[in-house]
Kinemage of the C-alpha trace (Angstrom):
@kinemage 1
@onewidth
@group {chain A} dominant
@subgroup {mainchain}
@vectorlist {calphas} color= white
{ca unk a 1} P -29.787 20.759 16.543
{ca unk a 2} L -30.231 20.825 20.227
{ca unk a 3} L -27.377 20.064 22.260
{ca unk a 4} L -27.544 18.275 25.966
{ca unk a 5} L -27.833 20.691 28.919
{ca unk a 6} L -26.652 18.069 31.908
{ca unk a 7} L -22.898 18.920 31.208
{ca unk a 8} L -21.287 22.792 31.844
{ca unk a 9} L -19.804 24.323 28.747
{ca unk a 10} L -17.439 24.195 26.984
{ca unk a 11} L -16.866 20.639 26.387
{ca unk a 12} L -15.522 18.951 22.932
{ca unk a 13} L -18.168 16.165 21.941
{ca unk a 14} L -18.136 13.997 19.250
{ca unk a 15} L -20.714 12.589 16.780
{ca unk a 16} L -20.279 8.913 16.255
{ca unk a 17} L -22.021 8.179 13.066
{ca unk a 18} L -19.466 10.991 11.386
{ca unk a 19} L -16.925 9.764 13.095
{ca unk a 20} L -17.957 6.029 11.886
{ca unk a 21} L -18.564 7.552 8.336
{ca unk a 22} L -15.174 9.103 8.615
{ca unk a 23} L -13.561 6.017 9.146
{ca unk a 24} L -15.146 4.099 6.934
{ca unk a 25} L -14.374 6.534 3.921
{ca unk a 26} L -10.476 6.821 5.247
{ca unk a 27} L -10.270 3.114 5.122
{ca unk a 28} L -11.882 2.950 1.401
{ca unk a 29} L -9.781 5.225 0.443
{ca unk a 30} L -6.066 3.728 1.097
{ca unk a 31} L -7.873 0.502 -0.118
{ca unk a 32} L -9.288 2.034 -3.473
{ca unk a 33} L -5.207 2.794 -3.950
{ca unk a 34} L -3.506 -0.328 -2.691
{ca unk a 35} L -1.798 1.432 0.196
{ca unk a 36} L -1.739 0.520 3.875
{ca unk a 37} L -4.043 2.518 5.882
{ca unk a 38} L -1.790 3.660 9.213
{ca unk a 39} L -3.539 7.052 10.578
{ca unk a 40} L -2.050 9.065 13.023
{ca unk a 41} L -3.497 9.224 16.078
{ca unk a 42} L -1.990 12.185 17.809
{ca unk a 43} L -5.321 13.870 16.106
{ca unk a 44} L -7.463 12.356 18.837
{ca unk a 45} L -5.055 10.544 21.422
{ca unk a 46} L -7.523 8.484 22.145
{ca unk a 47} L -7.643 4.571 22.698
{ca unk a 48} L -11.276 4.294 22.140
{ca unk a 49} L -11.121 5.718 18.626
{ca unk a 50} L -7.784 4.453 17.866
{ca unk a 51} L -9.511 0.947 18.442
{ca unk a 52} L -12.443 1.419 16.087
{ca unk a 53} L -9.666 2.477 13.148
{ca unk a 54} L -8.056 -0.603 13.767
{ca unk a 55} L -11.542 -2.243 13.462
{ca unk a 56} L -11.820 -0.588 9.920
{ca unk a 57} L -8.842 -2.077 8.870
{ca unk a 58} L -5.978 -0.040 9.747
{ca unk a 59} L -2.522 -1.444 10.042
{ca unk a 60} L -0.983 0.320 12.745
{ca unk a 61} L -1.014 3.980 14.087
{ca unk a 62} L 0.974 6.160 13.438
{ca unk a 63} L 2.161 8.701 16.489
{ca unk a 64} L 4.414 11.468 16.518
{ca unk a 65} L 6.070 10.787 20.513
{ca unk a 66} L 7.723 8.248 22.510
{ca unk a 67} L 5.097 9.125 25.354
{ca unk a 68} L 2.565 8.725 22.962
{ca unk a 69} L 3.795 5.296 21.707
{ca unk a 70} L 3.867 4.462 25.877
{ca unk a 71} L 0.341 5.212 26.372
{ca unk a 72} L -0.992 3.162 23.014
{ca unk a 73} L 1.474 0.123 24.107
{ca unk a 74} L 0.138 -0.159 26.981
{ca unk a 75} L -3.586 0.034 25.840
{ca unk a 76} L -2.229 -3.465 23.966
{ca unk a 77} L -1.044 -1.951 20.346
{ca unk a 78} L 1.295 -3.201 18.796
{ca unk a 79} L 2.204 -1.849 15.383
{ca unk a 80} L 3.583 1.276 16.275
{ca unk a 81} L 5.245 4.264 13.975
{ca unk a 82} L 6.849 7.159 15.344
{ca unk a 83} L 6.983 9.674 12.565
{ca unk a 84} L 9.309 12.028 13.726
{ca unk a 85} L 13.169 12.242 13.694
{ca unk a 86} L 13.566 11.161 17.336
{ca unk a 87} L 16.549 11.854 19.853
{ca unk a 88} L 17.339 8.886 21.346
{ca unk a 89} L 19.103 10.532 23.935
{ca unk a 90} L 19.150 10.597 27.686
{ca unk a 91} L 16.319 8.842 29.533
{ca unk a 92} L 14.531 8.478 25.796
{ca unk a 93} L 17.340 5.522 25.096
{ca unk a 94} L 16.126 3.435 27.396
{ca unk a 95} L 12.285 4.322 26.963
{ca unk a 96} L 12.836 3.526 23.141
{ca unk a 97} L 14.355 0.161 23.631
{ca unk a 98} L 11.710 -0.605 26.180
{ca unk a 99} L 8.811 0.003 23.499
{ca unk a 100} L 10.861 -2.019 20.878
{ca unk a 101} L 10.673 -4.993 23.472
{ca unk a 102} L 7.067 -4.880 23.637
{ca unk a 103} L 5.733 -4.020 20.277
{ca unk a 104} L 6.623 -3.754 16.616
{ca unk a 105} L 8.240 -0.477 16.345
{ca unk a 106} L 9.353 1.753 13.802
{ca unk a 107} L 11.176 4.907 14.092
{ca unk a 108} L 11.829 8.144 11.799
{ca unk a 109} L 16.020 9.800 11.256
{ca unk a 110} L 16.338 12.237 9.099
{ca unk a 111} L 20.591 12.913 9.793
{ca unk a 112} L 23.196 10.883 10.146
{ca unk a 113} L 24.087 11.745 13.970
{ca unk a 114} L 20.542 10.962 14.395
{ca unk a 115} L 20.684 7.704 13.058
{ca unk a 116} L 23.991 7.481 15.185
{ca unk a 117} L 22.475 8.309 18.483
{ca unk a 118} L 19.377 5.854 18.132
{ca unk a 119} L 21.553 2.806 17.270
{ca unk a 120} L 23.797 3.398 20.380
{ca unk a 121} L 20.089 3.668 22.687
{ca unk a 122} L 18.899 0.570 21.014
{ca unk a 123} L 21.733 -1.291 21.163
{ca unk a 124} L 19.883 -4.127 18.912
{ca unk a 125} L 17.073 -4.085 20.036
{ca unk a 126} L 14.184 -5.346 17.177
{ca unk a 127} L 13.014 -1.583 16.081
{ca unk a 128} L 12.815 -0.983 12.433
{ca unk a 129} L 13.415 2.456 10.921
{ca unk a 130} L 12.940 4.857 7.907
{ca unk a 131} L 14.504 7.850 6.214
{ca unk a 132} L 12.588 11.169 6.352
{ca unk a 133} L 12.452 13.286 3.281
{ca unk a 134} L 11.419 17.201 3.009
{ca unk a 135} L 9.103 16.790 -0.399
{ca unk a 136} L 8.207 20.546 -0.194
{ca unk a 137} L 7.147 21.626 3.537
{ca unk a 138} L 10.901 22.778 4.611
{ca unk a 139} L 10.561 21.471 8.214
{ca unk a 140} L 12.017 18.155 8.544
{ca unk a 141} L 13.512 15.543 6.431
{ca unk a 142} L 16.648 15.124 4.113
{ca unk a 143} L 16.516 15.865 0.379
{ca unk a 144} L 15.461 13.133 -1.173
{ca unk a 145} L 18.585 11.844 -2.707
{ca unk a 146} L 20.158 12.335 0.053
{ca unk a 147} L 18.317 9.640 1.952
{ca unk a 148} L 20.845 6.722 1.113
{ca unk a 149} L 23.330 9.047 2.840
{ca unk a 150} L 21.358 8.846 6.107
{ca unk a 151} L 20.556 5.144 5.863
{ca unk a 152} L 24.224 4.271 5.465
{ca unk a 153} L 24.578 5.786 8.873
{ca unk a 154} L 22.474 3.289 10.098
{ca unk a 155} L 24.983 0.762 11.247
{ca unk a 156} L 22.898 -2.270 13.070
{ca unk a 157} L 19.736 -0.640 12.297
{ca unk a 158} L 16.672 -2.207 9.827
{ca unk a 159} L 16.007 0.546 7.948
{ca unk a 160} L 13.100 -0.406 5.956
{ca unk a 161} L 11.971 2.488 4.056
{ca unk a 162} L 11.337 6.265 3.468
{ca unk a 163} L 8.645 8.898 4.680
{ca unk a 164} L 7.138 12.275 4.242
{ca unk a 165} L 5.073 14.953 5.291
{ca unk a 166} L 3.155 17.015 2.157
{ca unk a 167} L 2.470 19.594 4.796
{ca unk a 168} L 2.405 22.221 2.285
{ca unk a 169} L -0.722 20.562 1.245
{ca unk a 170} L -2.205 22.975 3.562
{ca unk a 171} L -2.534 25.787 0.850
{ca unk a 172} L -5.466 27.528 -0.262
{ca unk a 173} L -3.925 28.543 -3.447
{ca unk a 174} L -5.791 26.181 -6.315
{ca unk a 175} L -4.358 23.204 -7.177
{ca unk a 176} L -2.080 23.585 -3.923
{ca unk a 177} L -3.222 20.033 -2.561
{ca unk a 178} L -2.935 18.431 -5.635
{ca unk a 179} L 0.946 19.973 -6.491
{ca unk a 180} L 1.720 18.826 -2.776
{ca unk a 181} L 0.848 15.375 -4.301
{ca unk a 182} L 2.488 15.734 -6.768
{ca unk a 183} L 5.343 16.858 -5.141
{ca unk a 184} L 5.272 13.915 -2.403
{ca unk a 185} L 5.284 11.169 -4.966
{ca unk a 186} L 8.489 12.484 -6.855
{ca unk a 187} L 9.798 12.428 -3.316
{ca unk a 188} L 9.225 9.132 -2.213
{ca unk a 189} L 10.821 8.084 -5.560
{ca unk a 190} L 13.321 9.833 -5.518
{ca unk a 191} L 14.168 8.643 -2.119
{ca unk a 192} L 13.921 5.079 -2.767
{ca unk a 193} L 16.105 5.203 -5.581
{ca unk a 194} L 18.521 6.897 -3.439
{ca unk a 195} L 18.006 3.283 -1.088
{ca unk a 196} L 18.179 0.894 -3.650
{ca unk a 197} L 21.264 2.547 -5.032
{ca unk a 198} L 23.149 1.472 -1.663
{ca unk a 199} L 21.605 -1.712 -1.367
{ca unk a 200} L 18.425 -1.706 0.386
{ca unk a 201} L 14.905 -2.248 -0.468
{ca unk a 202} L 12.454 0.963 0.018
{ca unk a 203} L 9.807 -1.876 0.914
{ca unk a 204} L 7.836 0.993 2.820
{ca unk a 205} L 7.403 4.254 1.570
{ca unk a 206} L 4.625 6.161 3.744
{ca unk a 207} L 3.048 9.559 3.017
{ca unk a 208} L 0.139 11.165 2.957
{ca unk a 209} L -1.962 13.645 4.692
{ca unk a 210} L -5.919 14.716 5.053
{ca unk a 211} L -5.972 17.701 2.548
{ca unk a 212} L -4.333 15.250 0.217
{ca unk a 213} L -6.321 12.089 1.124
{ca unk a 214} L -9.478 12.929 -0.811
{ca unk a 215} L -8.017 13.721 -3.508
{ca unk a 216} L -8.492 11.303 -6.739
{ca unk a 217} L -6.012 8.796 -7.143
{ca unk a 218} L -3.005 9.871 -8.492
{ca unk a 219} L -0.778 7.720 -11.667
{ca unk a 220} L -0.585 3.726 -11.466
{ca unk a 221} L 3.053 3.983 -10.776
{ca unk a 222} L 2.076 6.333 -7.347
{ca unk a 223} L 5.002 5.119 -5.313
{ca unk a 224} L 3.651 4.916 -1.924
{ca unk a 225} L 2.983 1.965 -0.232
{ca unk a 226} L 1.153 3.611 2.890
{ca unk a 227} L -1.014 6.565 4.161
{ca unk a 228} L -0.986 8.504 7.082
{ca unk a 229} L -3.474 10.876 7.572
{ca unk a 230} L -4.805 12.418 11.120
{ca unk a 231} L -7.225 15.706 10.923
{ca unk a 232} L -9.607 13.524 8.570
{ca unk a 233} L -10.906 11.318 11.607
{ca unk a 234} L -12.674 14.481 12.951
{ca unk a 235} L -12.627 16.991 10.508
{ca unk a 236} L -11.543 20.571 11.356
{ca unk a 237} L -12.603 24.454 9.849
{ca unk a 238} L -9.033 24.316 8.204
{ca unk a 239} L -9.925 21.173 5.769
{ca unk a 240} L -13.430 23.020 5.441
{ca unk a 241} L -12.221 25.745 4.321
{ca unk a 242} L -9.568 24.142 2.103
{ca unk a 243} L -12.161 22.411 0.448
{ca unk a 244} L -10.805 18.393 1.601
{ca unk a 245} L -13.966 18.270 3.661
{ca unk a 246} L -17.618 19.220 4.694
{ca unk a 247} L -19.322 20.375 7.671
{ca unk a 248} L -20.668 17.148 7.164
{ca unk a 249} L -17.967 15.419 7.434
{ca unk a 250} L -16.535 17.354 10.830
{ca unk a 251} L -17.297 14.386 13.590
{ca unk a 252} L -15.840 16.789 16.826
{ca unk a 253} L -17.300 20.120 17.901
{ca unk a 254} L -16.265 22.433 20.815
{ca unk a 255} L -19.713 22.957 22.827
{ca unk a 256} L -20.027 26.389 23.855
{ca unk a 257} L -22.572 28.991 25.103
{ca unk a 258} L -23.445 32.587 24.609
{ca unk a 259} L -22.311 35.122 27.235
{ca unk a 260} L -22.808 37.693 25.809
{ca unk a 261} L -24.194 39.614 22.481
{ca unk a 262} L -23.489 43.382 21.245
{ca unk a 263} L -23.867 44.784 17.756
{ca unk a 264} L -24.135 41.622 15.671
{ca unk a 265} L -21.937 39.445 17.949
{ca unk a 266} L -21.676 37.006 20.291
{ca unk a 267} L -19.363 36.063 22.407
{ca unk a 268} L -18.791 32.512 23.660
{ca unk a 269} L -17.263 30.461 26.268
{ca unk a 270} L -14.922 28.485 24.520
{ca unk a 271} L -11.485 30.461 23.980
{ca unk a 272} L -8.077 29.471 23.395
{ca unk a 273} L -7.996 27.045 26.200
{ca unk a 274} L -10.749 25.072 24.638
{ca unk a 275} L -10.387 25.804 20.574
{ca unk a 276} L -6.312 26.174 20.804
{ca unk a 277} L -4.794 28.968 18.981
{ca unk a 278} L -3.567 27.879 15.801
{ca unk a 279} L -5.125 30.716 12.922
{ca unk a 280} L -3.095 30.216 9.419
{ca unk a 281} L -3.314 33.657 7.730
{ca unk a 282} L -5.273 32.622 4.831
{ca unk a 283} L -8.125 31.092 7.280
{ca unk a 284} L -11.391 33.311 7.707
{ca unk a 285} L -11.211 33.560 11.643
{ca unk a 286} L -10.511 31.325 14.714
{ca unk a 287} L -12.954 28.486 14.273
{ca unk a 288} L -16.670 28.047 12.257
{ca unk a 289} L -20.240 27.429 14.092
{ca unk a 290} L -21.307 24.596 12.849
{ca unk a 291} L -24.838 25.677 12.841
{ca unk a 292} L -24.524 29.300 11.531
{ca unk a 293} L -21.854 28.830 8.754
{ca unk a 294} L -21.305 32.020 7.591
{ca unk a 295} L -20.456 33.382 11.183
{ca unk a 296} L -16.755 34.135 11.819
{ca unk a 297} L -14.856 34.092 14.752
{ca unk a 298} L -12.781 37.409 14.939
{ca unk a 299} L -11.190 37.445 18.110
{ca unk a 300} L -9.959 34.682 20.569
{ca unk a 301} L -8.655 34.759 24.110
{ca unk a 302} L -7.989 32.513 26.755
{ca unk a 303} L -12.103 32.009 27.904
{ca unk a 304} L -13.623 34.135 24.763
{ca unk a 305} L -14.599 33.695 21.464
{ca unk a 306} L -15.928 37.061 19.666
{ca unk a 307} L -18.067 35.264 16.292
{ca unk a 308} L -19.316 38.133 14.022
{ca unk a 309} L -22.857 37.656 12.551
{ca unk a 310} L -22.894 40.030 10.355
{ca unk a 311} L -26.500 40.508 9.491
{ca unk a 312} L -27.686 37.601 10.687
{ca unk a 313} L -29.731 36.520 13.316
{ca unk a 314} L -27.470 36.457 16.759
{ca unk a 315} L -28.183 33.569 18.935
{ca unk a 316} L -29.071 35.010 22.486
{ca unk a 317} L -27.617 34.545 25.791
{ca unk a 318} L -27.614 31.593 27.435
{ca unk a 319} L -27.873 29.902 23.822
{ca unk a 320} L -25.700 26.776 23.207
{ca unk a 321} L -23.684 26.384 19.945
{ca unk a 322} L -21.124 24.437 18.613
{ca unk a 323} L -17.520 25.328 17.213
{ca unk a 324} L -15.704 23.523 15.040
{ca unk a 325} L -11.863 24.133 15.989
{ca unk a 326} L -9.412 25.119 13.297
{ca unk a 327} L -6.853 22.443 14.248
{ca unk a 328} L -8.813 19.866 15.894
{ca unk a 329} L -5.387 18.282 16.878
{ca unk a 330} L -3.982 20.445 19.157
{ca unk a 331} L -7.948 21.353 20.730
{ca unk a 332} L -8.022 17.368 21.587
{ca unk a 333} L -5.207 18.135 23.843
{ca unk a 334} L -6.498 20.182 25.548
{ca unk a 335} L -9.545 18.245 26.479
{ca unk a 336} L -9.328 15.477 29.478
{ca unk a 337} L -12.366 13.718 27.787
{ca unk a 338} L -14.395 13.415 24.778
{ca unk a 339} L -17.915 13.236 25.083
{ca unk a 340} L -20.041 11.042 22.445
{ca unk a 341} L -23.681 12.375 22.033
{ca unk a 342} L -25.960 10.646 20.086
{ca unk a 343} L -28.756 13.810 19.015
{ca unk a 344} L -28.689 15.350 22.269
{ca unk a 345} L -28.166 12.245 24.683
{ca unk a 346} L -24.543 11.518 26.311
{ca unk a 347} L -23.932 8.196 25.296
{ca unk a 348} L -20.161 7.471 26.403
{ca unk a 349} L -17.221 9.670 27.134
{ca unk a 350} L -13.922 8.530 26.144
{ca unk a 351} L -10.491 9.624 27.524
{ca unk a 352} L -8.158 11.575 26.144
{ca unk a 353} L -5.622 8.822 27.085
{ca unk a 354} L -1.991 10.669 25.341
{ca unk a 355} L -3.355 13.996 26.519
{ca unk a 356} L -0.022 16.164 26.981
{ca unk a 357} L 1.667 12.841 26.127
{ca unk a 358} L 4.604 15.395 24.765
{ca unk a 359} L 8.129 13.905 24.555
């Protein structure tokens, strides 16, 4: 497929047809399971895409940082969940209180200390709290049976439930995604029971990840009430290699130019400052080429990507190619705007409004 010659490379391009297809599929999967769909906007950080998610039935947005929430609140979004154990100290305390006064705000905690700091910061502002539990990813979150103890420390706060992220679903092992989904269900059930044991109704039980999202529905007793996928809005090379998506599902690519060729290899002008540097050890390389699925990005530096084509034809110098980043969230955060392409025609540009909103 040709790509626009009117723009200097590298740039990030969105396929609006694939994007709409992904949005519709995500909403339909959540609805088929009876789950609220609260996609994670840290993937795209883009107001225009978030509006499309709400138009497809999202109940609100998930975010990672207070700064992200401020950007989307300023754009008119009024139901936001900070799915992160936010430390509510320093200037962030005032920012959280201001947010809570103008949107429906949910905030994560995973410690007694975090709960105490959050209560002091909010000073009665009308925010809701979810206790984060560890379902096997071993990053943040308390053990599920300890959720009640953290909830009990949330003095003066409205604890509405529990949440988890089954991040160990990013596993290439056979059955790894399914096992992570089972771990998530067990963790949410145990955490909900821990809250119920101290008299708190766990009416929100939030989970989900892009690798587990397309799996067949779990048992009828699946305990979640909402799902928070992020990457599935665009797809990326990790999702393709995990089997959670196909190349046809990819809605964002980096458009790059071949600047050098030798010995079955091409060098592109899109390096780590465009694609991001993520490369889990189980991936085949630093990204994939959408129109050359057997090629491998074998080396990445700031402004170079070295692609091995093996015995396949190497595109000549000056050719434009479409690169699927390994981790699309990192790539989007490196761009100031996304170019919307209908075939070879630029139809719009969307600002990455929450780019760098890390505090």
